[in-house]
N, C-alpha and C positions, 0 to 999 in steps of 0.2 A: 437336684431338680432336673438335670439335663440328661435325657435318654438318647444317646447319640448313636443312631443307626449308621450315621455316616462313617464312623470309625470302621465298622464291619464292612461297609461297602468299599471304603478306601483300601482296606487290607486285601479284600477279594480282588479288586482291580489291580493292585500291585502284583499279587500272585499271578494273575492271568497275563499281565503285561510282561513280567520277567520271563515268562515261559516262551515268549516270542523271540526267535533267534535273530531276526533282522527286519528292518523296515525301510521302505523307499517311498519316494514320490509325495512328500508333504507339500501343501500349498504354502510357499514362502510368503510372509506378510510382515508389514512394519509393526505389528502389534507386539513383537518381541525382538530383542537384539542381544546377541551374545557379546559379552564384554571380554571375558577371559576363560580359557585360552583362545586367542583369536588369530594365532599364526606366528611362527618363528620361535616359539618357546622350545626349550629342551627339558623334558620331564624324565624322571627316573622311576622305573618300575618299583612299586611298593611305597613310594612317598605319597603323602596326603596333600592335595592341592585344591584350592577353591575354584569351582566353576561358578562364574558370575554372569548374570544377564539382567536386562532391564525390560520391565513390562508393567502395566497397571495391575494393581492387586484387586482385581474384580472377581476373585474366586477362581473357579476352574482348577485344572490340574496341570502340573508341569511334568513332562516326560523328557528324560535326558538319555542321549545315546552317544557312543563313540564309534569312530571308523578308523581303520588302519590302512585304507586304500583310497584316500582323498574323497570319501563320501559315496563310493560305489555301493558299499554294503554297510549296514549299521548294526551295532550290538547294544541292547538295552543296558543302561546303568541303573536307573531308578525311576520311580513314579511318585511324586510328592505333591502336597498342597501348594498352591501358589501364594506363599507367605513372605519368604525372606529374599527371594531373587538371588539365592546363594545355596550352593551345595558343596560339601567337602568330599572330594572323590579320592579314593585310594587307587592310584594308577596300577593297572594289572601287572603282576609279576610275570616275567618271562616274555613280555611283548617287546618286539624290536621293530620300529618303523620310523621312517622319515615322512610319512604321509598321513599322520594322525589328524583327526578333526573331531570337534564336539558339535552336536546338534541339540538344541533346546526347543521343545514343542509345547505350545499352549493348547490344551485340550478341554473341551466341555465336559464337566463332571456329570452332566445329565445325559446328553446324547452320545457322548464318547467321540464326537466328531472333532477333528483338528481345526482349531481356529487360525493358527498361523505358526511359523517357526523361523528360526535363524540358525546359522551354523558358523563355525570359524571362517574368517575371510580367506585364510590360506592354511597350508599344512604346518603342523608342528611335529617335533621329534619325541619319540619315547625310546629311551635306552633301557636295556635289560637291567633288572635288579640283580646286583651281585650279592648283597646281604640285606636282610630284613630283620629288625628287632621285633620279637614277638612278646617278650615280657621282661621288665614291666613296661606297660604302655600308657600309664596315666590313671590316677585316682586311687592307687594302692596306698595302704598305710603299712609301713615297715617299722620294726622295733630296733632301736640302736643296740648294738652288741650281738644281735642275732644274725643268722645266715639265711640268704635267699638266693634262688637261682635267677641269673640273667640268661635269657634264651634268645636264640636267633636261628635263621635258616639262610643258607647260601646257595647260589646257583650251581656251584661246583664244590667238591670236597677239597681238602688240602689247604695249605697255607696257614696263616695265623689270623687271630682277631684281637684287635686292641679295644679295650673297654674303658670308657671315660664317664665322669659325672660332671654336672654343673649345678650351681645353686641358683641359676637364673635362666631357665629354659627359654623364656620369652625374649631375652636380650641376645641379638645375633653377635654381639661383641663380647659377651660374657666368656670368661676363660673356661676351658674344659681341662679337668685334671684326670690323669691316667690312673685307673684302678689296677689293670693288669694287662699283660699280653700273653695270650694262651693259644694252644693249637686249636684248630677249627673243629671242635667237637659238637658245637651247637648249643653248649650251655657252660656256665661258669658259676660256681657256688661262692658267693661273696659274703664275707662276714663284715657287717657294717661296723665301722669304728665306734667305740662307745662314746666318743665325744661328738658324734653326729646326733644332734638333738634339736628338735623343733626346726627341722630343715625341710624345704621343698626342693626336690632333686629332679634333674633330667638325666637320662642315660643315653650314651652313644656307643654303637659298635662299628668298628671300621675293619674292613677286610684288607689284609696286607700279605705280601709274600714272605716277609720275615719281620721280626720285632724291631729291626733297626730301620726299616723302610716305612714309607707313608703311602697313602693312596687317596683317591677321591671317591672310593666306594664305601659308603657309610649309610647308617640309618640312625634316627633318634626316636626317643619316646614321643608319642603324639601329644602327651600332656605330662604334667609333673606328678611325682609320688611324694608322700610325706613320711619323714622319719621322725619318730618320737620315742619317749620313754614308755615302758609298759603300763605305768599308772596314768598316762595321759591320752590313751587311745580313744578315738571316737569312730564309730562305724555308721554310715548312713544305711538304713534298712528300707526306707521308702521315701521317694520313688526309687525304682531301679532302672537301669539303663534301657532306653528304648520305650519307656512308658509313654502313653498318650493321655494328657490331661486336657481339660477344656477351660478356656477363659470364662471367668464368671462363676465357676464352680468353687466349692470349698473342699479341699483335700488335706489329708493328714501327712505331714512330714514326720518321719520317725527315725530314731537313732538309738544306738547303744554306746555306753561308755564303760571303760574298764573300772573306773572308780567314780565316786561323787566328788563334788567340789568345783568351784569356778563357774563359768558360764558357757552356754552353747549359743553361738552366733550363727544365724541362718541368713544366707544371701542367695541372690540369683544373678545371672548375667546372661546375655544373649549373643548370638553371632554378630549382630549389628553393632554391639557396643562392648568394649573391654572394661567398662566401668561396672562395678558390682553394686547392687541395690539391696539394702538390708530388708529382710522380711521380718525378723524378730531377733531379740537377744533375751534369753531366759536363763534362770539359775539352773545349774546342773545338780538337782537335788536327788535324782535317782539314776540308776545305771541304765534305765530305759526311759526314753523321752518321746513325747508327741507334741507337735504344734499344729493346730488347725489353721490352715492358710486359705484365705479367700483370694483366689487368683484374680488379679486385676482384669477388668473387662477388655482393656486394650493391650494386654500382654499376649501377643499372638506370634508364634515363631516355630520354625522347624528345629531350632537349636536353643533350648533353654538349659542352662547348667544350674543345678541346685547344689549349693555348697553348705556344708555344716562344719563349723570351726569351734574347737574347744579352746576357750580363752580365759585369761585371768579376770577379765572384766568386759564391759561392753563399749569401751572407748577405743579410739583409733590408736592410742599409744599403749594399750594393754597388750600383754604378751600373748602370742598364739602358741598353744601347745601341740595342736594336731589339727589337720584339716583334710577333708575328703569331699568328693563330689560325684555326681552322676548327671548324664545328659538325657533330656527328655524332649518331647514335642508338645507344644501347647497350641491346640487348634481353636479356631473360633467356634462358638456354639452354632450348630446348624440353624436352630431356631429357638428363641426364648419367649415364652408367653409372659407379657408384662401386666395384663389385666383381662379378666379378673384372676387374681392369684391366691385367693383365700380370705375369708372373713367378710366379704362384701354382702350387702343385703339388696337384692334386686327384686322387682315385682313383675308378675305377669302383665303383659300388655305394654310394658315400658320398652324403650329402645335404648340400648347401651352399646358403647364401642368395645369390641374385643380387639386388643392391641398386642403386637409382638415385634421382636427384633430378629433379624437373620444375619448370619455371618457374611453372606453374599447376597447380592441382589438377584432378581430374576426368578424364574420358575413359578410355581403356584403354591397355594396354601389351602389345605383341606381343614375345615373347622367342624368340630363335633362337640356335643354336650352330653353330660352324664347326670343322672339323678340319683345314682347309687354309689357315689365316691369313686367312680371310674371302673366299676365292674362291667358295665355295658355302656355303649355309646350310640348316640343318634346323630346322623349327619345334619349339619346346618347348611353348609355351602362349600364350594371349592372355587377360589377366587385368585386373581393375580396377587403376587406378593407385594402388596402396597404398605404393609405394616399395620393396617387397621381395617376393621369390618364392623358395620353398623347392624346390630342384631335386634330385631323386634321379638321379644320373648313371647312364646306362645301362651295364650290364656290358660291352657291346661296344665302348665308346669307348676308344681308346688312341692318343694323339697328343701330340706336343710342340708342335703349332701350333694350339692351341685358342683360340677367341675367342667372346665373347658379344656379341650385338647386341640392344638394346632400342629399340623404335619406339613413339612416342606416336601413337595412332590414335583416330579418332572412334568407330570401332566395330570389331568383330572379324571383319568380312566378308572381309577380305583385299583389298578393292578398293584400287587405287592412289590413288584420290581420297580415301580415308579417312586417309592418312598425313599427320601434321603435322610430325614431325621424328624423328630417330633419333641414337643414339650407339652405339659399340662399344668393346671393349677397346682400349686404346692400343697394347699389344703382345701377343704370343702368351703363353699360359700352357700348362701341361702337365696332361693327364689321362692318368695311367698307373697300372698296378697298383703296389702297394707293392713287390712283388718279382716278377720274371719269370725263370723257368728258361730258359736258352738252349741248354744241352747237358748231357746227351742229351735230345732232345725227341721221339724216336720214329723207329724204322727203323734205328738204328745196330746194328752187330754187334761186340760186345766179347768178350774172352776172359778167363777166370780167370787170375790171375797178372800180367795187364797193368796198366799205370797210365794212367788217362785223367783229363782235367780235367773236373770238373763246374763249369759256368759259369752266371752269372746277372747280371741288371741290377736295380738298385733305384732307385726314385724318391727315396728318402730315404737318404742316406749314414749310416754309423755303425751301432752295434748289433751283434748276433751272428746267425749263421745256423746253424740246426739242420738236418742233412742225414740222410735215411733212404733206404733202397732197399726195393723190393718185387719179389718174384718171381711175384706172382699178380695183376698189373694193378691194384694198389693196395688189394687186400682186406686185406692184412696188411703191416706195415712193420717193418723192422729198422734200428735206429739205426746210422749210420756215424760221425758226429762232430758237434761244435758248435764253430764257428770264428768268427773275426772276419769282418766283412762286407767282404771284399776283392774280391768278384766272381768268385773262382775257388777251387777246392779240388782237389788232386791225389789221386785215389782209386785205391788199389791194390786191384784187384778180388779178392775172396776166392774160394777154390775152393768154389763152390756148385754145386748140381745145375743142369744145363743148363735154360735157360728161354727161351721166346720172349715172355714176358709181364713183362719187367723194366721198372720205372719208378723214377725218382728224385723225391723230394719235398724241398722246401726251405721252411723257415719262418723268418720274420724275428722276432727277439726283441730286447728291450732288452739283456738279458744272458743268458748260458747258464744254464739252470735256471729262467728266468722262465716263469710260467704264462700271461702275456699275449702272445698271438700277434698281431703287428701286420699280418701279411700272409703269404701262402703261395702256392706254385705247384708243380705237378707236371708231369712229362713229358706232352705232349699225346697221345702214343700210346705203345704198347709198343715196346721194343727188345729185342735178343737178347743173352744171355750164354751162350756155348757153348764147349766144349772139343772138340778133335779126338780126344781119348783116351777109351777106355771106362772105364779105371781111373786112379786117381791114387794116388801114394805120399805118405804124410804122415809126416814124421820125428816120432817121439815122444820120443826121448832121445838125446843131450842137446838140450834145447829152450830153454836160456837160464837163467843164474843158477847153474849147477853150479860146483863147485870140484874140479878133477882135478889129479893130480900126475904128473910124469915117472916112467916105470917102472911105473906102475899099469896094471891091466887093467880096462876098463869095457865094458859092453855098449852098443852102438849099436843102437837099436830103431826100428822103423817099422811102419806098417800100410798096407794098401791098401784103397781104397774104390771101389765101382763107381758110375760116374756114370749118371744117368738118361739113357735114350736120347732123342734129339731126336724 
């Protein structure tokens, strides 16, 4: 349901932002505070560290920069939505400075103007990277007994590299066990021991002068990899790293397994929590699997990790055979239409609230309606983003294919560049009169004594229909009947004076005799009731109800009436 132009806008802004070599002169303001790094830290080139700040989450954009000269010049790091107040930064390789600082800028997503900024209170140090592990770096699935390359880059050639693994990458006190010490060629082909099975591993590479020495120059995997048997492999195929999903949407999580059997357990975690939350646990009945996940409305983060795990069961104590993950971004919906969203029945002349939700406050909302399922649109209004608009439906609208569209815009100019994102009704709804007379509707020629169907359509079933006719274009009305709302009434036309100004009126009531008229309609134009005779004969006796006997004599009486000339 969510057509998110904001994603395109965001990616465009990121591209333009990163093209800027340096920035200066932001208005410092208390709306944002840098927490870390804030001065005095010693960072190593190539390592991944958190940049943390504090600000309200009122939307807008966060721009992050670093300086190597105490803030005289700044280099762009990234441009992200203001969601987590956290960004994991890989410190540039080859940078050496004792005058590093971080600057975090809060920027309006609409105007592009800076709202405020903060920077590190004092300088911190970046030391050059001596060695950087490039593979594996997290999320891989390796097969026990097979061989895989461990790869790295170093600032200079020569020397040796010690390679280690650990079974608990998240524990700083977990032991590291040496795999090998090799010459610094940039790679090592490691045959995983066959007894490594159902293991999550972290890898470390350490640059040393010789295999008997040690050093503080090292790098580790950013995340764990999983080692398993060939028949227990699971591969996450969607989402893929860097995907952008929207809170409130329904998306497919898909995977492949090497064999069937067991269960697939699906989790997510975020940067703000190390706890995993179960999405689903489903039987692994096929080697390809899909789970349709409705993303929680409140799950909004720059760092969502989707994890699929192949298990013996769905319980905490069940064995895990294999596990893999990918990291994505889950953004708030720019705007979500909540009503009307499909299936409603509204009526011309009524007033209804059009309602919506937006991921961020402020800006404006352009409102439009369609009578052809969204092929064409008519503007209703452009208003402040209050979440609701009272719409008086025009009398002329009559359709079973109505939709409403709401667009979040920076201003009401109508310029395409002002659009941020939009949403529309999921399915069609109806705007129709409560009741519509379909016959007679004007131009017909009927005759006294004939029987014709008076027909109508109602947007709401049930209730009763009061039917009247007029011989003078609706100036005066004569009651015909009050009947159930079946859509049709068989009318035996009385012998009335000829008229070219006949009309039928129908009124929808809850019950016959009710004073509350829920809706009405009349013939759009006059029709004709005429007889080819100048006079008519009306039987006056017997006319019903009399009791006569055989052998008696009774008068049969009648009268004649002259019909008005046409």
